[in-house]
N, C-alpha and C positions, 0 to 999 in steps of 0.2 A: 695921449696917444704915443705909441712907441716911436713913430717917425720924429716927432717933436723932441722927445727925450734923446734920441740918437743925435740929432742935429745940435742940441745943447751940449752933448758930450763931445762934440767935435767932428761928427760925421759930415763929409762934404755933401753927401746926397743920401736921402732915404725916401723911399716911396712905397706905397701900399701896392702889393701885387694882386691882380685879379685872378685868383686860383681857386680851384674847387676843394683844396685840402692842403694839409701841411706835408705834402709828399716830399721825400728826400730829406727829411729832417728827423731829429730824435723824437719829435712829437708823434711819429708813426709807430713807435715801439710797441704799443698795445696790439697793433695789427700784425706785427712781425711773426708771432707764433703761428697764427693761422696760415699766413702766406708760406711760411717755412714748411708746414705740414703738407700743403698742397703741392709745393715744388718738389719736395722729397718723394711724394707719392707718384710723381710724373716721371715717365721714362724719357730720358734725353739721349739721343744718339750723337755721335761725334759729327760736327758740322762738316760740310764739304769745303768750306772756307772759314778763315778765322772770324770770330764774332767779337767786335769791338764793344766793350762794355763801359758805360759811363761811370761806374763805381771807381775805376782806376784809369780809364782812358786807353787801355791796352787791349790787344787782340788775344782771344782765348780760343782754344780748340778742345780742351779737356771738358767733357760734359759735367764732371763733378765741380770743376772750377766755375763753370758757367752757372750752375745751380746755386753755388754759394754766393757768387757775385749778385745774382738776382735777388737773393734774400737780403744781402747787405745793402743793395741799392735803395730799398724802401726807406732806410733811415740815414743814408749817406748823401752828401752833396753830389750834384751832377758835375762831372769833369768834362763838360762839353768841349771847351777850347782844347784841352789836352787830347781828347778823343779825335777831333777833327785834325789837329796838327799831326798826330801819330798816323792817321790814315793817309794824309798827304805825304808824310815822310816815307811811308811804305808803298807809295806809288799811285794813290788815288788821284784821278784827274777830273772826275765829275761826281756830282752828288744828286740823287733824286729823292725828293720829299714825297711820300705817299700820304694822301689825305688832303683835307681842305686847308687852305691857307698857304702862306709863304714864309712863316716865321723862321723855320729852320734854314731855308734858302738864304734869307737875309743874314742869319747868324754865320753861316759858312762864308758868305761874301765879306763879312766884317773881319773874319779870321784871315782870309786870303782872297783878294779880289780877282785873282786869275782863275779861280776854280769855275768850272761850268756847273750851273745849278739848273734843275728843272723840277716841275711838279707833276704828279699824276693823280 
């Protein structure tokens, strides 16, 4: 098993993640072409506020940059900590998680315990 080999190689911690696919990794490269076609065929308007994207953790307002980042995100690691830190640095004081569960609320609190978090 990969976890055992990683620990033997010196990893302090390795665990199996319960995920539905190898999202945000190079293993998604075969799906990238179809995703790119779909995104490029979709009209994106300029957003009314910056869109923070996990591919680089930064805010974006240019529709073409947003499209390209969505394509890249399929095979790129998620920059969650950098994204939340940048949002806080830019003035965010509360975060709302939409959907079931509280995973993202907990992750925000780990990054900055002073943030208000809520779920809808």
